[in-house]
C-alpha positions as CSV (number, residue, x, y, z in Angstrom):
1,M,-8.9,129.0,-46.9
2,A,-5.9,128.3,-44.7
3,A,-2.4,128.5,-45.9
4,T,-0.6,125.4,-47.4
5,D,2.7,123.9,-46.8
6,P,4.9,124.0,-50.0
7,G,6.8,121.0,-48.8
8,A,3.6,118.9,-49.0
9,L,3.1,119.9,-52.6
10,G,0.3,122.3,-51.6
11,A,-2.0,119.4,-50.8
12,V,-2.1,119.3,-47.0
13,L,-3.9,121.9,-44.9
14,S,-1.4,123.5,-42.5
15,G,-3.5,126.2,-40.8
16,P,-6.6,126.4,-38.7
17,V,-10.0,127.0,-40.2
18,A,-11.4,130.4,-39.5
19,S,-14.4,130.4,-37.2
20,G,-16.6,132.1,-39.7
21,D,-15.9,129.4,-42.3
22,W,-17.8,126.9,-40.2
23,L,-21.0,128.5,-41.4
24,V,-20.8,126.6,-44.7
25,I,-21.3,123.2,-42.9
26,A,-23.4,124.5,-40.0
27,P,-26.8,123.8,-41.6
28,V,-25.9,120.2,-42.4
29,V,-24.4,119.6,-38.9
30,I,-27.5,121.1,-37.2
31,A,-29.8,118.9,-39.3
32,I,-28.0,115.7,-38.6
33,A,-27.5,116.4,-34.9
34,A,-31.2,117.4,-34.5
35,G,-32.3,114.2,-36.3
36,A,-30.1,112.1,-34.0
37,L,-31.4,113.8,-30.9
38,L,-35.0,113.4,-32.0
39,L,-34.4,109.6,-32.4
40,M,-33.1,109.6,-28.8
41,L,-36.2,111.5,-27.7
42,R,-38.6,109.3,-29.6
43,H,-40.7,108.5,-26.5
44,H,-41.3,112.2,-25.8
45,L,-43.8,112.7,-28.7
46,R,-45.4,115.9,-27.4
47,W,-42.3,117.9,-27.7
48,Q,-41.0,116.7,-31.0
49,A,-42.7,119.4,-33.1
50,A,-41.5,122.2,-30.9
51,Y,-37.9,120.8,-30.9
52,A,-37.8,120.3,-34.6
53,S,-39.1,123.8,-35.2
54,G,-36.5,125.2,-32.9
55,C,-33.7,123.4,-34.7
56,L,-35.0,124.5,-38.1
57,L,-35.1,128.1,-36.8
58,L,-31.4,127.7,-35.8
59,M,-30.7,126.2,-39.2
60,L,-32.4,129.1,-40.9
61,A,-30.3,131.6,-38.9
62,A,-27.1,129.8,-39.9
63,N,-28.2,129.8,-43.6
64,A,-29.1,133.5,-43.4
65,A,-25.7,134.3,-41.9
66,L,-24.0,132.3,-44.6
67,L,-25.9,134.1,-47.3
68,V,-25.0,137.5,-45.8
69,R,-21.3,136.4,-45.7
70,V,-21.4,135.1,-49.3
71,L,-23.1,138.3,-50.6
72,S,-20.5,140.5,-48.9
73,D,-17.3,138.4,-49.4
74,G,-18.0,136.1,-52.3
75,P,-18.0,132.3,-52.3
76,L,-17.1,130.5,-49.1
77,V,-15.3,127.2,-49.1
78,M,-14.4,124.6,-46.5
79,T,-12.5,121.4,-47.3
80,M,-12.7,118.3,-45.1
81,G,-10.0,116.0,-43.8
82,R,-7.0,118.4,-43.9
83,W,-6.6,117.8,-47.7
84,L,-7.0,120.8,-50.0
85,P,-9.0,120.4,-53.2
86,P,-9.1,118.6,-55.5
87,F,-7.8,115.9,-53.1
88,G,-10.2,116.8,-50.2
89,I,-14.0,116.9,-50.2
90,S,-15.2,120.6,-50.3
91,F,-18.3,122.4,-49.2
92,A,-18.7,125.5,-51.3
93,A,-21.4,128.2,-50.8
94,D,-22.0,130.8,-53.4
95,A,-25.0,133.1,-54.0
96,L,-27.0,130.4,-55.7
97,G,-26.6,127.6,-53.1
98,A,-26.8,129.9,-50.1
99,S,-30.0,131.6,-51.3
100,F,-31.7,128.3,-52.1
101,A,-30.7,126.9,-48.7
102,V,-32.2,129.9,-46.9
103,V,-35.6,129.7,-48.8
104,A,-35.7,125.9,-48.5
105,T,-35.1,126.0,-44.7
106,F,-37.7,128.7,-44.3
107,V,-40.3,126.6,-46.1
108,A,-39.3,123.6,-43.9
109,L,-39.7,125.7,-40.8
110,I,-43.2,126.8,-41.8
111,C,-44.1,123.2,-42.6
112,A,-42.8,122.0,-39.2
113,L,-45.0,124.5,-37.5
114,S,-48.0,123.4,-39.5
115,S,-47.2,119.7,-38.8
116,A,-48.1,120.2,-35.1
117,R,-51.7,119.8,-36.1
118,D,-51.3,117.6,-39.2
119,I,-49.1,114.9,-37.8
120,D,-50.8,112.7,-35.2
121,T,-49.3,110.5,-32.5
122,T,-48.8,107.6,-34.9
123,G,-47.0,109.8,-37.4
124,R,-44.7,111.1,-34.7
125,R,-44.0,107.6,-33.4
126,Y,-43.1,106.4,-36.8
127,G,-40.5,109.1,-37.2
128,F,-41.9,112.1,-39.1
129,Y,-39.6,114.6,-37.4
130,P,-36.3,112.6,-37.7
131,F,-37.2,112.0,-41.4
132,L,-37.8,115.7,-41.8
133,M,-34.4,116.5,-40.3
134,L,-32.7,113.9,-42.4
135,M,-34.3,115.3,-45.5
136,M,-33.2,118.8,-44.7
137,A,-29.6,117.5,-44.1
138,G,-29.8,116.2,-47.7
139,V,-31.3,119.3,-49.1
140,N,-28.8,121.7,-47.5
141,G,-25.9,119.3,-48.3
142,A,-27.0,119.3,-52.0
143,F,-27.1,123.1,-52.1
144,L,-23.8,123.6,-50.3
145,T,-21.5,120.8,-51.6
146,G,-18.6,121.6,-54.0
147,D,-18.1,117.9,-55.0
148,I,-20.3,116.3,-57.6
149,F,-20.1,112.8,-56.0
150,N,-21.2,114.3,-52.7
151,L,-24.1,115.9,-54.6
152,Y,-25.1,112.3,-55.4
153,V,-24.6,111.3,-51.8
154,W,-26.9,114.2,-50.6
155,F,-29.5,113.3,-53.2
156,E,-29.5,109.8,-51.7
157,V,-29.9,111.2,-48.2
158,F,-33.0,113.2,-48.9
159,L,-34.3,110.5,-51.2
160,I,-34.2,107.9,-48.3
161,A,-35.9,110.4,-46.0
162,S,-38.5,111.3,-48.6
163,F,-39.5,107.6,-48.9
164,G,-40.1,107.5,-45.1
165,L,-42.2,110.6,-45.2
166,L,-44.1,109.5,-48.3
167,I,-45.3,106.2,-46.7
168,L,-46.0,107.5,-43.3
169,G,-49.4,106.1,-42.5
170,S,-49.0,102.9,-44.7
171,E,-52.2,103.6,-46.6
172,P,-52.6,101.7,-50.0
173,A,-52.5,105.0,-52.0
174,Q,-49.3,106.0,-50.2
175,I,-47.6,102.7,-51.0
176,D,-48.7,103.0,-54.6
177,G,-47.5,106.5,-54.9
178,A,-44.2,105.7,-53.1
179,T,-43.6,102.8,-55.6
180,K,-43.9,105.1,-58.6
181,Y,-41.9,107.8,-56.9
182,G,-39.2,105.3,-55.9
183,I,-38.8,103.5,-59.2
184,L,-38.3,106.6,-61.3
185,N,-36.1,108.3,-58.8
186,L,-33.9,105.2,-58.4
187,L,-33.6,105.0,-62.2
188,A,-32.5,108.7,-62.2
189,T,-30.1,108.0,-59.4
190,A,-28.5,105.2,-61.4
191,L,-28.1,107.5,-64.4
192,F,-26.6,110.1,-62.1
193,L,-24.1,107.6,-60.8
194,I,-23.2,106.4,-64.3
195,A,-22.6,109.9,-65.5
196,T,-20.4,110.7,-62.5
197,A,-18.3,107.5,-63.1
198,Y,-17.8,108.7,-66.7
199,L,-16.9,112.2,-65.3
200,Y,-14.3,110.8,-63.0
201,G,-12.9,108.6,-65.7
202,A,-12.5,111.7,-68.0
203,F,-11.3,114.2,-65.4
204,G,-9.7,112.3,-62.6
205,T,-11.5,114.6,-60.1
206,L,-15.0,115.2,-58.8
207,N,-14.4,118.7,-57.5
208,M,-16.8,121.0,-59.4
209,A,-14.4,124.0,-59.6
210,D,-11.6,121.7,-60.8
211,I,-13.9,120.2,-63.5
212,A,-15.0,123.6,-64.6
213,V,-11.3,124.6,-65.1
214,K,-10.3,121.4,-66.9
215,A,-13.3,121.1,-69.2
216,A,-12.0,123.4,-71.9
217,G,-8.8,121.4,-72.3
218,L,-10.6,118.0,-72.5
219,R,-13.4,119.1,-74.8
220,G,-11.8,117.4,-77.8
221,S,-10.7,114.2,-76.2
222,A,-13.3,113.3,-73.5
223,P,-17.0,112.4,-74.1
224,L,-18.3,115.6,-72.5
225,M,-21.5,115.7,-74.6
226,T,-22.4,112.2,-73.4
227,I,-21.8,113.1,-69.8
228,A,-23.8,116.4,-70.1
229,T,-26.7,114.5,-71.8
230,L,-26.7,111.9,-69.0
231,Y,-26.9,114.6,-66.4
232,L,-29.7,116.3,-68.3
233,L,-31.7,113.1,-68.3
234,A,-30.9,112.2,-64.7
235,F,-31.6,115.6,-63.2
236,G,-34.6,116.1,-65.5
237,M,-36.2,113.0,-64.1
238,K,-35.5,114.3,-60.6
239,A,-37.1,117.7,-61.5
240,A,-40.1,115.9,-63.1
241,A,-39.5,117.3,-66.6
242,F,-41.2,115.9,-69.7
243,P,-41.5,113.1,-70.6
244,V,-40.5,111.5,-67.3
245,N,-42.8,113.6,-65.1
246,F,-45.7,111.2,-64.6
247,W,-44.4,110.0,-61.2
248,L,-45.1,113.3,-59.5
249,P,-48.9,113.7,-59.8
250,A,-49.1,110.0,-59.0
251,A,-47.3,110.5,-55.7
252,Y,-47.6,114.0,-54.4
253,H,-51.4,113.7,-53.6
254,T,-51.0,110.6,-51.4
255,P,-49.0,111.7,-48.2
256,R,-50.0,114.1,-45.4
257,L,-50.5,117.6,-46.6
258,V,-47.5,118.9,-44.8
259,T,-45.3,116.3,-46.5
260,A,-46.8,117.2,-49.9
261,A,-46.1,120.9,-49.1
262,L,-42.4,120.0,-48.4
263,F,-42.1,117.9,-51.6
264,G,-43.9,120.3,-53.8
265,G,-41.8,123.2,-52.6
266,L,-38.4,121.7,-52.4
267,L,-37.6,118.4,-54.1
268,T,-38.1,119.3,-57.8
269,K,-36.1,122.5,-57.2
270,I,-33.1,120.4,-56.2
271,G,-33.2,118.8,-59.6
272,V,-33.3,122.2,-61.2
273,Y,-30.4,123.4,-59.1
274,A,-28.4,120.4,-60.1
275,L,-29.1,121.2,-63.8
276,L,-28.0,124.8,-63.3
277,R,-24.8,123.7,-61.5
278,S,-23.8,120.9,-64.0
279,L,-24.9,122.4,-67.4
280,V,-24.4,126.2,-66.8
281,M,-21.3,126.1,-64.6
282,I,-19.5,123.0,-65.6
283,F,-20.6,122.2,-69.2
284,P,-21.7,125.5,-70.8
285,V,-20.6,124.5,-74.3
286,E,-22.5,121.3,-74.1
287,R,-25.5,123.1,-72.7
288,A,-25.5,125.4,-75.7
289,A,-25.4,122.4,-78.0
290,L,-28.4,120.9,-76.1
291,S,-30.3,124.2,-75.9
292,E,-32.8,123.3,-78.6
293,V,-33.6,120.0,-76.9
294,I,-33.9,121.7,-73.5
295,E,-36.2,124.3,-75.1
296,W,-38.6,121.7,-76.4
297,V,-38.5,119.8,-73.1
298,A,-39.3,123.1,-71.3
299,I,-42.2,123.9,-73.6
300,L,-43.7,120.4,-73.4
301,T,-43.3,120.3,-69.6
302,M,-45.1,123.6,-69.2
303,I,-48.0,122.7,-71.5
304,C,-48.4,119.1,-70.2
305,G,-48.3,120.3,-66.6
306,V,-50.9,123.1,-67.0
307,M,-53.2,120.9,-69.2
308,G,-53.1,118.2,-66.5
309,A,-54.0,120.9,-64.0
310,L,-57.0,122.0,-66.0
311,A,-58.3,118.4,-66.2
312,Q,-58.3,117.8,-62.4
313,T,-61.1,118.0,-59.9
314,D,-59.0,117.0,-56.9
315,V,-57.0,120.1,-55.8
316,R,-54.0,118.1,-54.6
317,R,-53.6,116.5,-58.0
318,M,-54.1,119.9,-59.7
319,F,-51.3,121.4,-57.6
320,G,-49.0,118.5,-58.5
321,F,-49.5,119.3,-62.2
322,L,-48.8,123.0,-61.4
323,V,-45.5,121.9,-59.9
324,I,-44.6,120.3,-63.2
325,S,-45.6,123.3,-65.3
326,G,-43.4,125.5,-63.0
327,V,-40.4,123.1,-63.7
328,G,-41.0,123.8,-67.4
329,I,-40.8,127.5,-66.8
330,M,-37.5,127.1,-64.9
331,L,-36.1,125.0,-67.7
332,A,-36.7,127.9,-70.1
333,G,-33.9,129.8,-68.5
334,L,-31.6,126.8,-68.7
335,A,-32.4,126.5,-72.4
336,L,-31.6,130.2,-73.0
337,G,-28.4,130.2,-70.9
338,S,-28.2,134.0,-70.9
339,P,-27.6,136.0,-67.7
340,L,-31.2,137.3,-67.8
341,G,-32.6,133.8,-68.5
342,V,-30.6,132.1,-65.7
343,S,-31.5,134.9,-63.3
344,G,-35.2,134.4,-64.2
345,T,-34.9,130.7,-63.5
346,I,-33.2,131.3,-60.1
347,L,-35.9,133.8,-59.1
348,Y,-38.7,131.6,-60.3
349,A,-37.3,128.7,-58.3
350,V,-37.4,130.9,-55.1
351,H,-40.9,131.9,-56.0
352,S,-41.9,128.3,-56.6
353,M,-40.6,127.0,-53.3
354,L,-42.8,129.5,-51.5
355,V,-45.9,129.3,-53.6
356,M,-46.1,125.5,-54.2
357,S,-45.7,124.8,-50.5
358,A,-48.4,127.5,-49.8
359,L,-50.8,125.8,-52.3
360,Y,-50.6,122.4,-50.6
361,L,-51.1,124.0,-47.1
362,L,-54.0,125.9,-48.6
363,A,-55.4,122.6,-49.9
364,G,-55.4,121.3,-46.3
365,A,-57.2,124.5,-45.1
366,M,-59.8,124.1,-47.9
367,R,-60.5,120.5,-46.8
368,E,-60.9,121.6,-43.2
369,M,-63.3,124.4,-44.1
370,G,-65.2,122.6,-46.9
371,G,-65.0,119.0,-46.0
372,S,-63.3,117.6,-49.2
373,F,-60.5,117.9,-51.7
374,L,-62.9,117.6,-54.6
375,L,-64.1,120.7,-56.5
376,T,-67.4,118.8,-57.1
377,E,-68.0,118.9,-53.3
378,L,-66.3,122.1,-52.2
379,G,-68.1,125.4,-51.9
380,G,-69.0,128.3,-49.6
381,I,-65.6,128.8,-48.1
382,Y,-65.9,132.6,-48.6
383,R,-68.9,132.7,-46.2
384,K,-67.0,130.6,-43.6
385,S,-63.7,132.6,-43.8
386,T,-63.3,135.9,-45.7
387,F,-59.7,136.0,-44.4
388,L,-58.8,132.6,-45.9
389,T,-60.4,133.6,-49.1
390,A,-58.3,136.7,-49.4
391,V,-55.1,134.7,-48.6
392,A,-56.1,132.1,-51.2
393,L,-56.6,134.9,-53.8
394,L,-53.1,136.3,-53.2
395,I,-51.5,132.8,-53.5
396,F,-53.5,132.0,-56.7
397,L,-52.4,135.3,-58.2
398,A,-48.8,134.6,-57.4
399,A,-49.0,131.1,-58.8
400,A,-50.5,132.5,-62.1
401,G,-47.8,135.1,-62.4
402,L,-50.1,138.0,-61.8
403,P,-49.5,141.1,-59.5
404,P,-49.0,141.6,-56.6
405,G,-47.6,138.0,-56.3
406,S,-44.0,136.8,-56.6
407,G,-44.5,135.0,-59.9
408,L,-44.8,138.1,-62.0
409,W,-41.1,139.3,-62.1
410,P,-39.4,136.0,-62.9
411,K,-41.9,135.4,-65.8
412,V,-41.2,138.8,-67.1
413,M,-37.5,138.2,-66.9
414,L,-37.8,134.8,-68.7
415,A,-40.1,136.1,-71.4
416,K,-37.8,139.1,-72.1
417,A,-34.8,136.8,-72.2
418,A,-36.6,134.5,-74.6
419,I,-37.6,137.4,-76.9
420,D,-34.1,138.9,-76.8
421,G,-32.7,135.5,-77.9
422,G,-35.2,135.1,-80.7
423,G,-37.1,132.4,-78.8
424,W,-40.6,133.6,-79.6
425,L,-42.1,130.1,-79.2
426,L,-40.6,129.8,-75.7
427,A,-41.9,133.2,-74.7
428,G,-45.3,132.3,-76.1
429,A,-45.3,129.1,-74.1
430,I,-44.4,131.0,-70.8
431,L,-47.3,133.5,-71.4
432,A,-49.7,130.8,-72.5
433,T,-48.9,128.7,-69.4
434,G,-49.6,131.7,-67.2
435,F,-52.9,132.3,-68.8
436,M,-54.0,128.7,-68.5
437,T,-52.8,128.6,-64.9
438,S,-55.0,131.6,-64.2
439,I,-58.0,129.7,-65.7
440,A,-57.2,126.6,-63.6
441,L,-56.9,128.5,-60.3
442,G,-59.7,130.8,-61.2
443,R,-61.9,127.7,-61.5
444,V,-60.8,126.6,-58.0
445,F,-61.5,130.0,-56.6
446,V,-65.0,130.2,-58.1
447,L,-66.1,126.7,-57.2
448,A,-64.5,126.2,-53.8
449,F,-64.7,129.7,-52.4
450,W,-67.3,131.8,-54.2
451,R,-70.2,129.6,-55.0
452,D,-72.6,128.4,-52.3
453,A,-71.7,125.3,-50.2
454,Q,-72.6,122.0,-51.9
455,K,-74.9,119.7,-50.0
456,A,-74.6,116.6,-52.1
457,G,-71.1,115.5,-51.4
458,P,-70.3,113.6,-48.2
459,V,-68.1,115.3,-45.6
460,D,-64.9,113.4,-44.7
461,S,-65.5,112.1,-41.2
462,T,-61.8,112.0,-40.4
463,I,-61.5,115.8,-40.4
464,K,-60.9,117.2,-36.9
465,S,-61.8,120.7,-36.0
466,V,-58.7,122.9,-35.3
467,P,-58.3,126.5,-34.2
468,R,-58.4,128.9,-37.1
469,L,-55.1,130.5,-36.0
470,A,-53.4,127.1,-36.6
471,I,-54.7,127.1,-40.2
472,Y,-54.0,130.8,-40.9
473,A,-50.5,131.2,-39.3
474,P,-48.5,129.0,-41.7
475,L,-50.3,130.3,-44.8
476,V,-49.8,133.9,-43.8
477,S,-46.1,133.2,-43.0
478,L,-45.6,132.0,-46.6
479,T,-47.9,134.6,-48.2
480,I,-46.0,137.6,-46.7
481,P,-42.7,136.9,-48.5
482,I,-44.7,136.0,-51.6
483,V,-46.3,139.4,-51.7
484,V,-43.1,141.2,-50.6
485,L,-41.2,139.6,-53.5
486,G,-44.0,140.7,-55.9
487,I,-44.2,144.3,-54.6
488,I,-40.5,145.2,-53.9
489,P,-38.5,142.6,-55.9
490,E,-35.3,144.7,-56.4
491,Q,-33.2,143.0,-53.7
492,F,-34.4,139.5,-54.7
493,I,-33.6,140.3,-58.4
494,R,-30.1,141.5,-57.4
495,I,-29.4,138.3,-55.5
496,A,-30.6,136.2,-58.5
497,E,-28.4,138.2,-60.8
498,L,-25.4,137.7,-58.6
499,A,-26.1,133.9,-58.5
500,S,-26.5,133.9,-62.3
501,A,-23.2,135.7,-62.8
502,G,-21.4,133.3,-60.5
503,L,-22.6,130.4,-62.5
504,I,-21.7,131.8,-65.9
505,D,-18.4,133.3,-64.9
506,V,-16.8,130.8,-62.5
507,T,-13.7,132.8,-61.8
508,A,-14.7,133.8,-58.3
509,Y,-15.9,130.3,-57.4
510,V,-12.7,128.7,-58.7
511,R,-10.5,131.3,-56.9
512,A,-12.4,130.6,-53.6
513,V,-11.7,126.8,-54.0
514,F,-8.2,127.3,-55.2
515,P,-6.9,130.5,-53.6
516,A,-3.3,129.8,-54.8
517,G,-4.5,130.2,-58.3
518,G,-4.3,126.6,-59.6
519,S,-5.9,123.2,-59.3
């Protein structure tokens, strides 16, 4: 942060911003600029995929540099408009936001590369790539903002973009899915806005660090439990937590597979991120009071999600229910609130971004190889591609929380945290969910890959033959970090622990926002 002028009551920025501090807003700037340029180049459809991929690669480099800076120097803050916080609007990157931004941008880059074969000329003409860039501006903005009202703004940005991506193609199923998705998300947005209005009325500020500092002094006079409960409901709806999760499986199977991969990997994790930021960092006392409610929501979300997956024959619907059960596992760490539990939630969110996106891309590969999304019609993929079968097995093991996949270690951390805290029912639900997920995905593997090809089912005539390298490359690109996280998890666990410590002890975050020592 730059120095302040005492004559201006410490409110006005008087020094230049250091060049390295621009990293905190670089991902958002790149996304917005790239989206605008793609609109200007809308008639050059052939080059849009390559241009979008190049911009996402640049965005990934900026996020990676930001994460390295944060891990070495602590939280990085930049405040807009020459007004210091809490007067100005701040971007604030800590280990949690920066690490989520890196993984989310990596997933978006792989999806952009995959979209070159999945998005046809019509999809490009109707704006798939500008919508993708707008969505990533919202995603990165949500992870990197230090102002809770601007968190609402970035939610709206990626929500608008997701509507455009969801209905791309204008098929009846897409319109139906978008309607359910839109109504529930708009209701959650309204609750978010109401809670933020209450928050501003109580605190007179929307800066997260300022709120975290002032909360203890206002706990007896302000309706903090009401505000925390509203945030739990609003962000729980965004994350597809029980009982407001029915919109997700009704919507995520309808768009293009690359869009479903983006949504399954990223959007629910932003809801989980917002819950961590609001309830663990800002309202820890209220989170503790709500812990039993959150625990039951987590258990029911896990069980309903995995039971829904077991009931499906369409692999896209099945993977949508697995997204829901994963949200329940992440909520387990929120319910516990311990350093180990929050670390497990953060690591599981990273795992889920990679694995859920990989599952949806795998669904597209299964359709291209087997001719359908239905388990009643799929079969014989092993004979057609031993390599794809091996990749699918690794992804399924990771999703089930089995070695050598990435899902093992966060589940171990969460189960141990639950047992340490006396939450035997929560630990049992985590283990039972993993077991039932193994059954659901084992059924997919046996029926779609291992058994002989089915001759009764009609083959989808819209499927176009594509080079196998175009199928394999995105899946392998996601599978490599999934396996690396499972085999050598130490560095990932260390980052998750740093992110957890930064949420629970906000001293470093507050000091970065208010370097003079006060708000």
